[in-house]
Every structure is written in structure tokens, then in C-alpha cells.
HTML snippet that shows the backbone in 3Dmol.js (N, CA, C, O; Angstrom):
<script src="https://3Dmol.org/build/3Dmol-min.js"></script>
<div id="view" style="width:600px;height:400px;position:relative"></div>
<script>
const pdb = `
ATOM      1  N   UNK A   1     114.626 142.134  52.948  1.00  0.00           N
ATOM      2  CA  UNK A   1     114.678 140.689  52.945  1.00  0.00           C
ATOM      3  C   UNK A   1     115.901 140.270  52.136  1.00  0.00           C
ATOM      4  O   UNK A   1     116.136 140.762  51.032  1.00  0.00           O
ATOM      5  N   UNK A   2     116.684 139.339  52.717  1.00  0.00           N
ATOM      6  CA  UNK A   2     117.887 138.879  52.008  1.00  0.00           C
ATOM      7  C   UNK A   2     117.798 137.418  51.585  1.00  0.00           C
ATOM      8  O   UNK A   2     118.657 136.940  50.845  1.00  0.00           O
ATOM      9  N   UNK A   3     116.777 136.704  52.039  1.00  0.00           N
ATOM     10  CA  UNK A   3     116.655 135.289  51.689  1.00  0.00           C
ATOM     11  C   UNK A   3     115.186 134.882  51.689  1.00  0.00           C
ATOM     12  O   UNK A   3     114.451 135.169  52.633  1.00  0.00           O
ATOM     13  N   UNK A   4     114.773 134.219  50.630  1.00  0.00           N
ATOM     14  CA  UNK A   4     113.413 133.701  50.559  1.00  0.00           C
ATOM     15  C   UNK A   4     113.402 132.507  49.614  1.00  0.00           C
ATOM     16  O   UNK A   4     113.888 132.584  48.486  1.00  0.00           O
ATOM     17  N   UNK A   5     112.843 131.414  50.090  1.00  0.00           N
ATOM     18  CA  UNK A   5     112.696 130.207  49.277  1.00  0.00           C
ATOM     19  C   UNK A   5     111.415 129.504  49.696  1.00  0.00           C
ATOM     20  O   UNK A   5     110.878 129.777  50.769  1.00  0.00           O
ATOM     21  N   UNK A   6     110.926 128.604  48.858  1.00  0.00           N
ATOM     22  CA  UNK A   6     109.731 127.834  49.246  1.00  0.00           C
ATOM     23  C   UNK A   6     110.017 126.977  50.474  1.00  0.00           C
ATOM     24  O   UNK A   6     111.118 126.453  50.642  1.00  0.00           O
ATOM     25  N   UNK A   7     109.012 126.846  51.324  1.00  0.00           N
ATOM     26  CA  UNK A   7     109.095 126.043  52.547  1.00  0.00           C
ATOM     27  C   UNK A   7     108.548 124.666  52.227  1.00  0.00           C
ATOM     28  O   UNK A   7     107.343 124.430  52.317  1.00  0.00           O
ATOM     29  N   UNK A   8     109.441 123.754  51.850  1.00  0.00           N
ATOM     30  CA  UNK A   8     109.021 122.408  51.458  1.00  0.00           C
ATOM     31  C   UNK A   8     109.068 121.499  52.680  1.00  0.00           C
ATOM     32  O   UNK A   8     110.124 121.310  53.285  1.00  0.00           O
ATOM     33  N   UNK A   9     107.935 120.948  53.031  1.00  0.00           N
ATOM     34  CA  UNK A   9     107.870 120.067  54.176  1.00  0.00           C
ATOM     35  C   UNK A   9     106.882 118.952  53.870  1.00  0.00           C
ATOM     36  O   UNK A   9     106.242 118.958  52.819  1.00  0.00           O
ATOM     37  N   UNK A  10     106.757 118.018  54.763  1.00  0.00           N
ATOM     38  CA  UNK A  10     105.820 116.915  54.569  1.00  0.00           C
ATOM     39  C   UNK A  10     106.502 115.693  53.985  1.00  0.00           C
ATOM     40  O   UNK A  10     107.625 115.770  53.486  1.00  0.00           O
ATOM     41  N   UNK A  11     105.812 114.569  54.053  1.00  0.00           N
ATOM     42  CA  UNK A  11     106.394 113.294  53.659  1.00  0.00           C
ATOM     43  C   UNK A  11     106.845 113.271  52.199  1.00  0.00           C
ATOM     44  O   UNK A  11     107.825 112.604  51.868  1.00  0.00           O
ATOM     45  N   UNK A  12     106.147 113.986  51.328  1.00  0.00           N
ATOM     46  CA  UNK A  12     106.518 114.008  49.907  1.00  0.00           C
ATOM     47  C   UNK A  12     107.909 114.613  49.683  1.00  0.00           C
ATOM     48  O   UNK A  12     108.531 114.368  48.649  1.00  0.00           O
ATOM     49  N   UNK A  13     108.397 115.400  50.645  1.00  0.00           N
ATOM     50  CA  UNK A  13     109.705 116.045  50.519  1.00  0.00           C
ATOM     51  C   UNK A  13     110.770 115.417  51.415  1.00  0.00           C
ATOM     52  O   UNK A  13     111.860 115.968  51.570  1.00  0.00           O
ATOM     53  N   UNK A  14     110.453 114.269  52.000  1.00  0.00           N
ATOM     54  CA  UNK A  14     111.382 113.601  52.911  1.00  0.00           C
ATOM     55  C   UNK A  14     112.168 112.518  52.178  1.00  0.00           C
ATOM     56  O   UNK A  14     111.703 111.969  51.179  1.00  0.00           O
ATOM     57  N   UNK A  15     113.363 112.216  52.682  1.00  0.00           N
ATOM     58  CA  UNK A  15     114.177 111.146  52.108  1.00  0.00           C
ATOM     59  C   UNK A  15     113.606 109.771  52.438  1.00  0.00           C
ATOM     60  O   UNK A  15     113.744 108.831  51.655  1.00  0.00           O
ATOM     61  N   UNK A  16     112.962 109.659  53.603  1.00  0.00           N
ATOM     62  CA  UNK A  16     112.395 108.391  54.055  1.00  0.00           C
ATOM     63  C   UNK A  16     110.924 108.597  54.388  1.00  0.00           C
ATOM     64  O   UNK A  16     110.515 109.693  54.772  1.00  0.00           O
ATOM     65  N   UNK A  17     110.135 107.543  54.241  1.00  0.00           N
ATOM     66  CA  UNK A  17     108.717 107.639  54.602  1.00  0.00           C
ATOM     67  C   UNK A  17     108.577 107.648  56.121  1.00  0.00           C
ATOM     68  O   UNK A  17     109.473 107.197  56.834  1.00  0.00           O
ATOM     69  N   UNK A  18     107.466 108.156  56.610  1.00  0.00           N
ATOM     70  CA  UNK A  18     107.206 108.150  58.049  1.00  0.00           C
ATOM     71  C   UNK A  18     107.147 106.709  58.548  1.00  0.00           C
ATOM     72  O   UNK A  18     107.640 106.417  59.637  1.00  0.00           O
ATOM     73  N   UNK A  19     106.551 105.801  57.768  1.00  0.00           N
ATOM     74  CA  UNK A  19     106.484 104.389  58.164  1.00  0.00           C
ATOM     75  C   UNK A  19     107.889 103.823  58.353  1.00  0.00           C
ATOM     76  O   UNK A  19     108.124 103.067  59.296  1.00  0.00           O
ATOM     77  N   UNK A  20     108.824 104.175  57.476  1.00  0.00           N
ATOM     78  CA  UNK A  20     110.199 103.698  57.596  1.00  0.00           C
ATOM     79  C   UNK A  20     110.865 104.277  58.839  1.00  0.00           C
ATOM     80  O   UNK A  20     111.579 103.565  59.545  1.00  0.00           O
ATOM     81  N   UNK A  21     110.641 105.553  59.112  1.00  0.00           N
ATOM     82  CA  UNK A  21     111.211 106.171  60.314  1.00  0.00           C
ATOM     83  C   UNK A  21     110.663 105.522  61.572  1.00  0.00           C
ATOM     84  O   UNK A  21     111.408 105.262  62.517  1.00  0.00           O
ATOM     85  N   UNK A  22     109.349 105.256  61.587  1.00  0.00           N
ATOM     86  CA  UNK A  22     108.737 104.584  62.741  1.00  0.00           C
ATOM     87  C   UNK A  22     109.352 103.203  62.942  1.00  0.00           C
ATOM     88  O   UNK A  22     109.687 102.822  64.064  1.00  0.00           O
ATOM     89  N   UNK A  23     109.496 102.467  61.861  1.00  0.00           N
ATOM     90  CA  UNK A  23     110.063 101.122  61.950  1.00  0.00           C
ATOM     91  C   UNK A  23     111.440 101.157  62.607  1.00  0.00           C
ATOM     92  O   UNK A  23     111.714 100.384  63.525  1.00  0.00           O
ATOM     93  N   UNK A  24     112.297 102.046  62.140  1.00  0.00           N
ATOM     94  CA  UNK A  24     113.659 102.094  62.668  1.00  0.00           C
ATOM     95  C   UNK A  24     113.714 102.682  64.070  1.00  0.00           C
ATOM     96  O   UNK A  24     114.597 102.323  64.849  1.00  0.00           O
ATOM     97  N   UNK A  25     112.803 103.568  64.403  1.00  0.00           N
ATOM     98  CA  UNK A  25     112.773 104.159  65.748  1.00  0.00           C
ATOM     99  C   UNK A  25     112.311 103.130  66.774  1.00  0.00           C
ATOM    100  O   UNK A  25     112.946 102.949  67.812  1.00  0.00           O
ATOM    101  N   UNK A  26     111.206 102.462  66.477  1.00  0.00           N
ATOM    102  CA  UNK A  26     110.587 101.578  67.457  1.00  0.00           C
ATOM    103  C   UNK A  26     111.147 100.159  67.461  1.00  0.00           C
ATOM    104  O   UNK A  26     110.650  99.315  68.206  1.00  0.00           O
ATOM    105  N   UNK A  27     112.152  99.875  66.661  1.00  0.00           N
ATOM    106  CA  UNK A  27     112.775  98.553  66.734  1.00  0.00           C
ATOM    107  C   UNK A  27     113.653  98.436  67.983  1.00  0.00           C
ATOM    108  O   UNK A  27     114.059  97.334  68.352  1.00  0.00           O
ATOM    109  N   UNK A  28     113.946  99.556  68.628  1.00  0.00           N
ATOM    110  CA  UNK A  28     114.753  99.558  69.846  1.00  0.00           C
ATOM    111  C   UNK A  28     113.841  99.558  71.074  1.00  0.00           C
ATOM    112  O   UNK A  28     112.938 100.387  71.188  1.00  0.00           O
ATOM    113  N   UNK A  29     114.084  98.626  71.983  1.00  0.00           N
ATOM    114  CA  UNK A  29     113.281  98.508  73.198  1.00  0.00           C
ATOM    115  C   UNK A  29     113.246  99.784  74.018  1.00  0.00           C
ATOM    116  O   UNK A  29     112.256 100.062  74.694  1.00  0.00           O
ATOM    117  N   UNK A  30     114.306 100.552  73.963  1.00  0.00           N
ATOM    118  CA  UNK A  30     114.384 101.811  74.703  1.00  0.00           C
ATOM    119  C   UNK A  30     113.214 102.736  74.371  1.00  0.00           C
ATOM    120  O   UNK A  30     112.786 103.533  75.206  1.00  0.00           O
ATOM    121  N   UNK A  31     112.701 102.623  73.145  1.00  0.00           N
ATOM    122  CA  UNK A  31     111.635 103.517  72.682  1.00  0.00           C
ATOM    123  C   UNK A  31     110.253 102.864  72.717  1.00  0.00           C
ATOM    124  O   UNK A  31     109.302 103.408  72.156  1.00  0.00           O
ATOM    125  N   UNK A  32     110.128 101.704  73.370  1.00  0.00           N
ATOM    126  CA  UNK A  32     108.838 101.007  73.405  1.00  0.00           C
ATOM    127  C   UNK A  32     108.368 100.794  74.833  1.00  0.00           C
ATOM    128  O   UNK A  32     108.243  99.655  75.285  1.00  0.00           O
ATOM    129  N   UNK A  33     108.108 101.875  75.542  1.00  0.00           N
ATOM    130  CA  UNK A  33     107.592 101.793  76.906  1.00  0.00           C
ATOM    131  C   UNK A  33     106.143 102.266  76.914  1.00  0.00           C
ATOM    132  O   UNK A  33     105.853 103.369  76.449  1.00  0.00           O
ATOM    133  N   UNK A  34     105.213 101.435  77.444  1.00  0.00           N
ATOM    134  CA  UNK A  34     103.810 101.850  77.482  1.00  0.00           C
ATOM    135  C   UNK A  34     103.646 103.210  78.179  1.00  0.00           C
ATOM    136  O   UNK A  34     104.235 103.466  79.229  1.00  0.00           O
ATOM    137  N   UNK A  35     102.849 104.049  77.576  1.00  0.00           N
ATOM    138  CA  UNK A  35     102.581 105.368  78.146  1.00  0.00           C
ATOM    139  C   UNK A  35     103.512 106.457  77.647  1.00  0.00           C
ATOM    140  O   UNK A  35     103.214 107.638  77.824  1.00  0.00           O
ATOM    141  N   UNK A  36     104.626 106.101  77.030  1.00  0.00           N
ATOM    142  CA  UNK A  36     105.535 107.118  76.487  1.00  0.00           C
ATOM    143  C   UNK A  36     104.903 107.788  75.281  1.00  0.00           C
ATOM    144  O   UNK A  36     104.150 107.164  74.533  1.00  0.00           O
ATOM    145  N   UNK A  37     105.211 109.043  75.101  1.00  0.00           N
ATOM    146  CA  UNK A  37     104.761 109.798  73.938  1.00  0.00           C
ATOM    147  C   UNK A  37     106.000 110.185  73.145  1.00  0.00           C
ATOM    148  O   UNK A  37     106.981 110.669  73.710  1.00  0.00           O
ATOM    149  N   UNK A  38     105.952 109.975  71.855  1.00  0.00           N
ATOM    150  CA  UNK A  38     107.078 110.310  70.986  1.00  0.00           C
ATOM    151  C   UNK A  38     106.640 111.404  70.017  1.00  0.00           C
ATOM    152  O   UNK A  38     105.657 111.254  69.290  1.00  0.00           O
ATOM    153  N   UNK A  39     107.378 112.493  70.020  1.00  0.00           N
ATOM    154  CA  UNK A  39     107.083 113.608  69.125  1.00  0.00           C
ATOM    155  C   UNK A  39     108.288 113.779  68.213  1.00  0.00           C
ATOM    156  O   UNK A  39     109.419 113.916  68.681  1.00  0.00           O
ATOM    157  N   UNK A  40     108.042 113.772  66.937  1.00  0.00           N
ATOM    158  CA  UNK A  40     109.109 113.957  65.958  1.00  0.00           C
ATOM    159  C   UNK A  40     108.884 115.287  65.246  1.00  0.00           C
ATOM    160  O   UNK A  40     107.794 115.557  64.742  1.00  0.00           O
ATOM    161  N   UNK A  41     109.912 116.102  65.210  1.00  0.00           N
ATOM    162  CA  UNK A  41     109.844 117.386  64.523  1.00  0.00           C
ATOM    163  C   UNK A  41     110.574 117.240  63.192  1.00  0.00           C
ATOM    164  O   UNK A  41     111.768 116.943  63.152  1.00  0.00           O
ATOM    165  N   UNK A  42     109.851 117.449  62.125  1.00  0.00           N
ATOM    166  CA  UNK A  42     110.445 117.350  60.803  1.00  0.00           C
ATOM    167  C   UNK A  42     110.624 118.755  60.242  1.00  0.00           C
ATOM    168  O   UNK A  42     109.691 119.557  60.236  1.00  0.00           O
ATOM    169  N   UNK A  43     111.799 119.033  59.786  1.00  0.00           N
ATOM    170  CA  UNK A  43     112.100 120.358  59.261  1.00  0.00           C
ATOM    171  C   UNK A  43     111.827 120.458  57.774  1.00  0.00           C
ATOM    172  O   UNK A  43     110.893 119.852  57.249  1.00  0.00           O
ATOM    173  N   UNK A  44     112.641 121.213  57.129  1.00  0.00           N
ATOM    174  CA  UNK A  44     112.482 121.469  55.707  1.00  0.00           C
ATOM    175  C   UNK A  44     113.848 121.448  55.041  1.00  0.00           C
ATOM    176  O   UNK A  44     114.874 121.574  55.710  1.00  0.00           O
ATOM    177  N   UNK A  45     113.859 121.292  53.751  1.00  0.00           N
ATOM    178  CA  UNK A  45     115.115 121.306  52.998  1.00  0.00           C
ATOM    179  C   UNK A  45     115.536 122.728  52.642  1.00  0.00           C
ATOM    180  O   UNK A  45     116.493 122.913  51.891  1.00  0.00           O
ATOM    181  N   UNK A  46     114.854 123.715  53.156  1.00  0.00           N
ATOM    182  CA  UNK A  46     115.172 125.111  52.875  1.00  0.00           C
ATOM    183  C   UNK A  46     116.273 125.555  53.841  1.00  0.00           C
ATOM    184  O   UNK A  46     116.018 125.764  55.027  1.00  0.00           O
ATOM    185  N   UNK A  47     117.478 125.696  53.333  1.00  0.00           N
ATOM    186  CA  UNK A  47     118.624 126.006  54.178  1.00  0.00           C
ATOM    187  C   UNK A  47     119.311 127.275  53.683  1.00  0.00           C
ATOM    188  O   UNK A  47     119.852 127.299  52.577  1.00  0.00           O
ATOM    189  N   UNK A  48     119.292 128.307  54.481  1.00  0.00           N
ATOM    190  CA  UNK A  48     119.893 129.573  54.057  1.00  0.00           C
ATOM    191  C   UNK A  48     121.416 129.508  54.025  1.00  0.00           C
ATOM    192  O   UNK A  48     122.043 130.184  53.210  1.00  0.00           O
ATOM    193  N   UNK A  49     122.023 128.699  54.907  1.00  0.00           N
ATOM    194  CA  UNK A  49     123.496 128.672  54.915  1.00  0.00           C
ATOM    195  C   UNK A  49     124.056 128.106  53.630  1.00  0.00           C
ATOM    196  O   UNK A  49     125.200 128.396  53.280  1.00  0.00           O
ATOM    197  N   UNK A  50     123.278 127.301  52.914  1.00  0.00           N
ATOM    198  CA  UNK A  50     123.730 126.772  51.626  1.00  0.00           C
ATOM    199  C   UNK A  50     123.887 127.886  50.597  1.00  0.00           C
ATOM    200  O   UNK A  50     124.595 127.723  49.603  1.00  0.00           O
ATOM    201  N   UNK A  51     123.230 129.011  50.835  1.00  0.00           N
ATOM    202  CA  UNK A  51     123.337 130.162  49.934  1.00  0.00           C
ATOM    203  C   UNK A  51     124.275 131.238  50.483  1.00  0.00           C
ATOM    204  O   UNK A  51     124.288 132.369  49.999  1.00  0.00           O
ATOM    205  N   UNK A  52     125.056 130.871  51.496  1.00  0.00           N
ATOM    206  CA  UNK A  52     126.054 131.802  52.025  1.00  0.00           C
ATOM    207  C   UNK A  52     125.510 132.845  52.985  1.00  0.00           C
ATOM    208  O   UNK A  52     126.172 133.852  53.235  1.00  0.00           O
ATOM    209  N   UNK A  53     124.317 132.626  53.527  1.00  0.00           N
ATOM    210  CA  UNK A  53     123.740 133.590  54.477  1.00  0.00           C
ATOM    211  C   UNK A  53     124.391 133.396  55.844  1.00  0.00           C
ATOM    212  O   UNK A  53     124.448 132.274  56.347  1.00  0.00           O
ATOM    213  N   UNK A  54     124.876 134.465  56.442  1.00  0.00           N
ATOM    214  CA  UNK A  54     125.442 134.436  57.793  1.00  0.00           C
ATOM    215  C   UNK A  54     124.611 135.359  58.670  1.00  0.00           C
ATOM    216  O   UNK A  54     124.305 136.488  58.284  1.00  0.00           O
ATOM    217  N   UNK A  55     124.251 134.876  59.842  1.00  0.00           N
ATOM    218  CA  UNK A  55     123.417 135.679  60.734  1.00  0.00           C
ATOM    219  C   UNK A  55     124.266 136.470  61.711  1.00  0.00           C
ATOM    220  O   UNK A  55     125.441 136.175  61.931  1.00  0.00           O
ATOM    221  N   UNK A  56     123.637 137.484  62.292  1.00  0.00           N
ATOM    222  CA  UNK A  56     124.288 138.293  63.315  1.00  0.00           C
ATOM    223  C   UNK A  56     123.213 138.792  64.268  1.00  0.00           C
ATOM    224  O   UNK A  56     122.039 138.858  63.902  1.00  0.00           O
ATOM    225  N   UNK A  57     123.605 139.146  65.492  1.00  0.00           N
ATOM    226  CA  UNK A  57     122.616 139.638  66.456  1.00  0.00           C
ATOM    227  C   UNK A  57     121.807 140.795  65.869  1.00  0.00           C
ATOM    228  O   UNK A  57     122.347 141.695  65.226  1.00  0.00           O
ATOM    229  N   UNK A  58     120.511 140.741  66.108  1.00  0.00           N
ATOM    230  CA  UNK A  58     119.605 141.763  65.595  1.00  0.00           C
ATOM    231  C   UNK A  58     118.858 141.332  64.346  1.00  0.00           C
ATOM    232  O   UNK A  58     117.841 141.930  63.996  1.00  0.00           O
ATOM    233  N   UNK A  59     119.352 140.296  63.667  1.00  0.00           N
ATOM    234  CA  UNK A  59     118.652 139.793  62.482  1.00  0.00           C
ATOM    235  C   UNK A  59     117.280 139.273  62.884  1.00  0.00           C
ATOM    236  O   UNK A  59     117.119 138.669  63.944  1.00  0.00           O
ATOM    237  N   UNK A  60     116.312 139.510  62.043  1.00  0.00           N
ATOM    238  CA  UNK A  60     114.953 139.017  62.306  1.00  0.00           C
ATOM    239  C   UNK A  60     114.638 137.893  61.331  1.00  0.00           C
ATOM    240  O   UNK A  60     114.868 138.008  60.127  1.00  0.00           O
ATOM    241  N   UNK A  61     114.108 136.810  61.875  1.00  0.00           N
ATOM    242  CA  UNK A  61     113.719 135.647  61.081  1.00  0.00           C
ATOM    243  C   UNK A  61     112.206 135.585  61.032  1.00  0.00           C
ATOM    244  O   UNK A  61     111.540 135.763  62.052  1.00  0.00           O
ATOM    245  N   UNK A  62     111.667 135.337  59.864  1.00  0.00           N
ATOM    246  CA  UNK A  62     110.216 135.218  59.715  1.00  0.00           C
ATOM    247  C   UNK A  62     109.920 133.978  58.888  1.00  0.00           C
ATOM    248  O   UNK A  62     110.487 133.774  57.814  1.00  0.00           O
ATOM    249  N   UNK A  63     109.021 133.157  59.408  1.00  0.00           N
ATOM    250  CA  UNK A  63     108.555 131.976  58.689  1.00  0.00           C
ATOM    251  C   UNK A  63     107.053 132.125  58.535  1.00  0.00           C
ATOM    252  O   UNK A  63     106.325 132.331  59.506  1.00  0.00           O
ATOM    253  N   UNK A  64     106.610 132.017  57.297  1.00  0.00           N
ATOM    254  CA  UNK A  64     105.184 132.143  57.023  1.00  0.00           C
ATOM    255  C   UNK A  64     104.734 130.945  56.196  1.00  0.00           C
ATOM    256  O   UNK A  64     105.278 130.671  55.126  1.00  0.00           O
ATOM    257  N   UNK A  65     103.743 130.243  56.706  1.00  0.00           N
ATOM    258  CA  UNK A  65     103.143 129.113  56.000  1.00  0.00           C
ATOM    259  C   UNK A  65     101.646 129.152  56.303  1.00  0.00           C
ATOM    260  O   UNK A  65     101.245 129.286  57.460  1.00  0.00           O
ATOM    261  N   UNK A  66     100.841 129.036  55.287  1.00  0.00           N
ATOM    262  CA  UNK A  66      99.387 129.156  55.443  1.00  0.00           C
ATOM    263  C   UNK A  66      98.849 128.241  56.537  1.00  0.00           C
ATOM    264  O   UNK A  66      97.945 128.629  57.276  1.00  0.00           O
ATOM    265  N   UNK A  67      99.394 127.033  56.649  1.00  0.00           N
ATOM    266  CA  UNK A  67      98.907 126.085  57.658  1.00  0.00           C
ATOM    267  C   UNK A  67      99.174 126.540  59.090  1.00  0.00           C
ATOM    268  O   UNK A  67      98.507 126.083  60.018  1.00  0.00           O
ATOM    269  N   UNK A  68     100.144 127.436  59.278  1.00  0.00           N
ATOM    270  CA  UNK A  68     100.480 127.910  60.625  1.00  0.00           C
ATOM    271  C   UNK A  68      99.667 129.127  61.049  1.00  0.00           C
ATOM    272  O   UNK A  68      99.688 129.500  62.222  1.00  0.00           O
ATOM    273  N   UNK A  69      98.959 129.746  60.129  1.00  0.00           N
ATOM    274  CA  UNK A  69      98.222 130.963  60.465  1.00  0.00           C
ATOM    275  C   UNK A  69      99.119 132.175  60.296  1.00  0.00           C
ATOM    276  O   UNK A  69      99.657 132.405  59.213  1.00  0.00           O
ATOM    277  N   UNK A  70      99.283 132.948  61.354  1.00  0.00           N
ATOM    278  CA  UNK A  70     100.107 134.163  61.294  1.00  0.00           C
ATOM    279  C   UNK A  70     101.592 133.818  61.183  1.00  0.00           C
ATOM    280  O   UNK A  70     102.014 132.751  61.626  1.00  0.00           O
ATOM    281  N   UNK A  71     102.382 134.711  60.595  1.00  0.00           N
ATOM    282  CA  UNK A  71     103.824 134.460  60.486  1.00  0.00           C
ATOM    283  C   UNK A  71     104.483 134.401  61.863  1.00  0.00           C
ATOM    284  O   UNK A  71     104.048 135.067  62.802  1.00  0.00           O
ATOM    285  N   UNK A  72     105.531 133.600  61.966  1.00  0.00           N
ATOM    286  CA  UNK A  72     106.336 133.519  63.181  1.00  0.00           C
ATOM    287  C   UNK A  72     107.561 134.398  62.967  1.00  0.00           C
ATOM    288  O   UNK A  72     108.285 134.228  61.986  1.00  0.00           O
ATOM    289  N   UNK A  73     107.798 135.341  63.883  1.00  0.00           N
ATOM    290  CA  UNK A  73     108.947 136.242  63.782  1.00  0.00           C
ATOM    291  C   UNK A  73     109.780 136.160  65.058  1.00  0.00           C
ATOM    292  O   UNK A  73     109.246 136.202  66.166  1.00  0.00           O
ATOM    293  N   UNK A  74     111.074 136.043  64.888  1.00  0.00           N
ATOM    294  CA  UNK A  74     112.002 136.036  66.014  1.00  0.00           C
ATOM    295  C   UNK A  74     113.231 136.850  65.656  1.00  0.00           C
ATOM    296  O   UNK A  74     113.720 136.796  64.527  1.00  0.00           O
ATOM    297  N   UNK A  75     113.724 137.602  66.626  1.00  0.00           N
ATOM    298  CA  UNK A  75     114.943 138.384  66.433  1.00  0.00           C
ATOM    299  C   UNK A  75     116.085 137.658  67.152  1.00  0.00           C
ATOM    300  O   UNK A  75     115.936 137.224  68.294  1.00  0.00           O
ATOM    301  N   UNK A  76     117.222 137.532  66.468  1.00  0.00           N
ATOM    302  CA  UNK A  76     118.372 136.845  67.031  1.00  0.00           C
ATOM    303  C   UNK A  76     119.060 137.731  68.067  1.00  0.00           C
ATOM    304  O   UNK A  76     119.399 138.883  67.796  1.00  0.00           O
ATOM    305  N   UNK A  77     119.258 137.172  69.251  1.00  0.00           N
ATOM    306  CA  UNK A  77     119.980 137.861  70.322  1.00  0.00           C
ATOM    307  C   UNK A  77     120.911 136.852  70.973  1.00  0.00           C
ATOM    308  O   UNK A  77     120.585 135.669  71.076  1.00  0.00           O
ATOM    309  N   UNK A  78     122.057 137.321  71.407  1.00  0.00           N
ATOM    310  CA  UNK A  78     123.041 136.465  72.069  1.00  0.00           C
ATOM    311  C   UNK A  78     123.108 136.859  73.535  1.00  0.00           C
ATOM    312  O   UNK A  78     123.277 138.032  73.869  1.00  0.00           O
ATOM    313  N   UNK A  79     122.976 135.874  74.399  1.00  0.00           N
ATOM    314  CA  UNK A  79     123.112 136.109  75.839  1.00  0.00           C
ATOM    315  C   UNK A  79     124.536 135.723  76.211  1.00  0.00           C
ATOM    316  O   UNK A  79     124.822 134.553  76.464  1.00  0.00           O
ATOM    317  N   UNK A  80     125.415 136.692  76.242  1.00  0.00           N
ATOM    318  CA  UNK A  80     126.826 136.419  76.492  1.00  0.00           C
ATOM    319  C   UNK A  80     127.079 135.849  77.878  1.00  0.00           C
ATOM    320  O   UNK A  80     128.071 135.151  78.085  1.00  0.00           O
ATOM    321  N   UNK A  81     126.206 136.133  78.822  1.00  0.00           N
ATOM    322  CA  UNK A  81     126.427 135.600  80.164  1.00  0.00           C
ATOM    323  C   UNK A  81     126.333 134.079  80.169  1.00  0.00           C
ATOM    324  O   UNK A  81     127.036 133.417  80.932  1.00  0.00           O
ATOM    325  N   UNK A  82     125.481 133.529  79.333  1.00  0.00           N
ATOM    326  CA  UNK A  82     125.352 132.076  79.248  1.00  0.00           C
ATOM    327  C   UNK A  82     126.579 131.477  78.577  1.00  0.00           C
ATOM    328  O   UNK A  82     127.115 130.474  79.048  1.00  0.00           O
ATOM    329  N   UNK A  83     127.028 132.079  77.488  1.00  0.00           N
ATOM    330  CA  UNK A  83     128.173 131.547  76.761  1.00  0.00           C
ATOM    331  C   UNK A  83     129.464 131.680  77.559  1.00  0.00           C
ATOM    332  O   UNK A  83     130.362 130.850  77.425  1.00  0.00           O
ATOM    333  N   UNK A  84     129.563 132.699  78.374  1.00  0.00           N
ATOM    334  CA  UNK A  84     130.770 132.895  79.167  1.00  0.00           C
ATOM    335  C   UNK A  84     130.933 131.766  80.184  1.00  0.00           C
ATOM    336  O   UNK A  84     132.060 131.453  80.564  1.00  0.00           O
ATOM    337  N   UNK A  85     129.850 131.153  80.630  1.00  0.00           N
ATOM    338  CA  UNK A  85     129.897 130.081  81.625  1.00  0.00           C
ATOM    339  C   UNK A  85     130.105 128.708  80.995  1.00  0.00           C
ATOM    340  O   UNK A  85     130.429 127.748  81.694  1.00  0.00           O
ATOM    341  N   UNK A  86     129.922 128.609  79.689  1.00  0.00           N
ATOM    342  CA  UNK A  86     130.032 127.315  79.003  1.00  0.00           C
ATOM    343  C   UNK A  86     131.448 127.104  78.494  1.00  0.00           C
ATOM    344  O   UNK A  86     132.045 127.990  77.884  1.00  0.00           O
ATOM    345  N   UNK A  87     131.966 125.928  78.754  1.00  0.00           N
ATOM    346  CA  UNK A  87     133.261 125.564  78.200  1.00  0.00           C
ATOM    347  C   UNK A  87     133.014 124.390  77.253  1.00  0.00           C
ATOM    348  O   UNK A  87     132.443 123.370  77.639  1.00  0.00           O
ATOM    349  N   UNK A  88     133.446 124.553  76.038  1.00  0.00           N
ATOM    350  CA  UNK A  88     133.238 123.513  75.035  1.00  0.00           C
ATOM    351  C   UNK A  88     134.608 123.005  74.586  1.00  0.00           C
ATOM    352  O   UNK A  88     135.489 123.781  74.213  1.00  0.00           O
ATOM    353  N   UNK A  89     134.758 121.699  74.633  1.00  0.00           N
ATOM    354  CA  UNK A  89     136.000 121.089  74.177  1.00  0.00           C
ATOM    355  C   UNK A  89     135.657 120.018  73.158  1.00  0.00           C
ATOM    356  O   UNK A  89     134.753 119.212  73.378  1.00  0.00           O
ATOM    357  N   UNK A  90     136.367 120.006  72.059  1.00  0.00           N
ATOM    358  CA  UNK A  90     136.171 119.005  71.030  1.00  0.00           C
ATOM    359  C   UNK A  90     137.395 118.093  71.054  1.00  0.00           C
ATOM    360  O   UNK A  90     138.531 118.546  70.909  1.00  0.00           O
ATOM    361  N   UNK A  91     137.136 116.797  71.241  1.00  0.00           N
ATOM    362  CA  UNK A  91     138.219 115.840  71.295  1.00  0.00           C
ATOM    363  C   UNK A  91     137.984 114.737  70.262  1.00  0.00           C
ATOM    364  O   UNK A  91     136.844 114.327  70.046  1.00  0.00           O
ATOM    365  N   UNK A  92     139.022 114.268  69.642  1.00  0.00           N
ATOM    366  CA  UNK A  92     138.833 113.167  68.682  1.00  0.00           C
ATOM    367  C   UNK A  92     138.413 111.901  69.432  1.00  0.00           C
ATOM    368  O   UNK A  92     138.796 111.692  70.582  1.00  0.00           O
ATOM    369  N   UNK A  93     137.630 111.072  68.772  1.00  0.00           N
ATOM    370  CA  UNK A  93     137.209 109.803  69.382  1.00  0.00           C
ATOM    371  C   UNK A  93     138.310 108.780  69.326  1.00  0.00           C
ATOM    372  O   UNK A  93     138.131 107.655  69.792  1.00  0.00           O
TER     373      UNK A  93
END
`;
const viewer = $3Dmol.createViewer("view");
viewer.addModel(pdb, "pdb");
viewer.setStyle({}, {cartoon: {color: "spectrum"}});
viewer.zoomTo();
viewer.render();
</script>
């Protein structure tokens, strides 16, 4: 293991309250259609890149939190065939 920190999540660890986020999200008519479902994914302030961690293919990521049950494990793999077909251009606005 090369990186481990507490997994801080939930409203107590957020910059804004959920009520404030809802207010700003739903003030736009685009987001107020009857029958629509809105799902918001909130992450955590635990960031490995802030500690200089760089990933590479084959690295295994594991997230364990009691509320999730069993740990989630994923191994990083790159599908070069997908990237070979993608052209990315960055242009100034």
C-alpha cells in the first residue's frame, strides 16, 4: 500500500450544505421538469494526487468504508484502441 487516508464524506465535510446546492441547482428551469430524477454524486476531500501519487496500468485501487459493506477493488487498465481513435484539441476561448 502506498497511500491511505481517512475517507471523509457527507454534508459535515462539504463546502456547501445540500440545501444550498439544491437551491442553486433547481433555480434553473432546465432542471425543473416533472418526472425527472436528479442524482448527485458527492466525493471526498481525500485526494492522492495532492501527495504526489501517480498511477500506472496495473495499479489496484481499493476503497473500504463500513457503510458500503465489502471493499471495492479495481485495477487500472488502459484500452489503447479507444484512445487511438480519440482526437483531443485544446483551444483558447
